[in-house]
C-alpha positions, 0 to 999 in steps of 0.5 A: 499500499505504498507509504500508507500501511493498514494493519490488522483488526485492533492494531493502528494504521501508520503513515511514513512520511518525509525523507527521513522516513518517519513513522507515525499513527494516521491521526495526531494529537494537537496539544495546543488547546490544552494551553493556548488560544482557546477557552482558558476556564476550561483548561485543565492540567490533570485532565490534559494529560490523561487525554494524551494518554488516552490518544497514545493508547488509541495509536495517535503517536504524534503529539504536536506542540510548540515552545509559544504555546502557554508559553511554554507550558504546553511543552511541559505538559506534553513532557510529563507524560514523555517521561513515562511513555516516550517510546510511544511518542512522536515527539513534534514542536515548533520554534521561532515565534516569541509571545509578548504582552498582546504581541507575537514577534518572530525570531530566526536568529540562528543562535536563538534557534539553538537555545531554543532547541534546548529549552525545548528538549529540557521541557518535554524531558527528552533527549531528541525532537522527532520533528522540529518545526519553524513556526514562522520565517523572521523577516529580518533573517534570511530563511536559510540561515534560521534552516542552517541552524536547524539543520545542525540540530539534526547533525548534533543528534537534538533532532531527527527532522525538520518541518515548516509551518505554512505562512498565514494564508488569509493575508494571500487571500486579501492580497491576491495572490495564491493562498500558499504561494509564499509558503512554496517559496520558502520551501524551495529555498530551504530545501536547497539547504536541507530536506524538509520532511514535513509541512503543517498548514490548516486543511479541512473541508470548510478550509481546502485551499491547501489542496491546490498547491501545497498538498501536491507539492508535498506529494511530488516530493515525499514530504509529509503534510500535517493537516492543522485545524482539521475540524474547523476550530471544532465547527466541523464537530457538529456540537457547536451552536449558532450565537452560543458566544466564546469566551474573550481569550478564545481565538473564535471569539474574533475568528470571521466564521464564528460570528452568529451569522457566519455559524448559521450560514454554514450549518449546511456543511455540518449537515452534509458531514452528518448524512455521510456519517449516518450511512456508516453507522449510528455511532459515527460522527460529522468529526470523523467523517471530516477526518476521515476525508482528510486521510482519502487526500493522500497517504502522505496527510496526517490530520492533527485535531487539537483537543483538551478531553479525552472522549474526543481524543478517542473519536478522532482517533477511531476516524482512521478506520472509517473508509469513505466510499467514492460516493461519500467523497463525491457528496462532500466535494459538493458541499457549499464552500464556507462563508466568513465575514471577509467574504 
């Protein structure tokens, strides 16, 4: 089955991604919501640690974090689990962004990148990071210099492989450029310095733009693709109600697709996913269909849904066993495009 391997009943599907022949579970775990960007009042370190254990038990070996989440507290949380279960986990973290008071700035200076890696290793309680990703390029530092410093970390045995996170796409949309043109240009540049093993970017049923250029770029070069926000910040799960409101610290309170009007307008997308789910059984959910759709986009695509709850982690992992038919995929392809307040 090429780089995708489906094992027997009761076992976990594995996917091999990138030049470094990295092997991960078909679905990963985004740890960010446990410490960053979503409702702070619902966070619990103890519950989050149990969620990570649940995901690992279900085969979600890839744990995706970053030093800026918290900042730092997310890596510390993941590190407490890794202290017990390092052999079960594929550790992915990121560098390159500094969190200040009401602002975030990029820092790609080589010396800083090396210090950031050492700090992440300490917080994660491990001696090697499986995938080290550049969160954002520093506009004041040539990306080749930053990437070169990251390559030196591989040579030093502190990192196994390197990845790049996509440039923010909404600015490109407003400028009229291709959604991921800037990211592809960065990838072409760093690929001359050291192989890219993985690219991370938003991809979901309601944000499919990466399928135009970025996913094909990865496929043609044997590069893995980590699908961030695969459930549309929770919207595609079908558990959110239009007009429910979000706490001020929740990024969805300012997101142009989470106004009451836009949540109502985008309900046909969830309804379509629910129709497909119902054909597969009463226990199948819209979220699982959304994740299975991503897995169908190529053997190099690994969804990384974020959650801080055990229930959702287990449900998400179970999507790896949901085969979608050509009819299912055709129906999903016909769903209306998502709308936001920018439209």
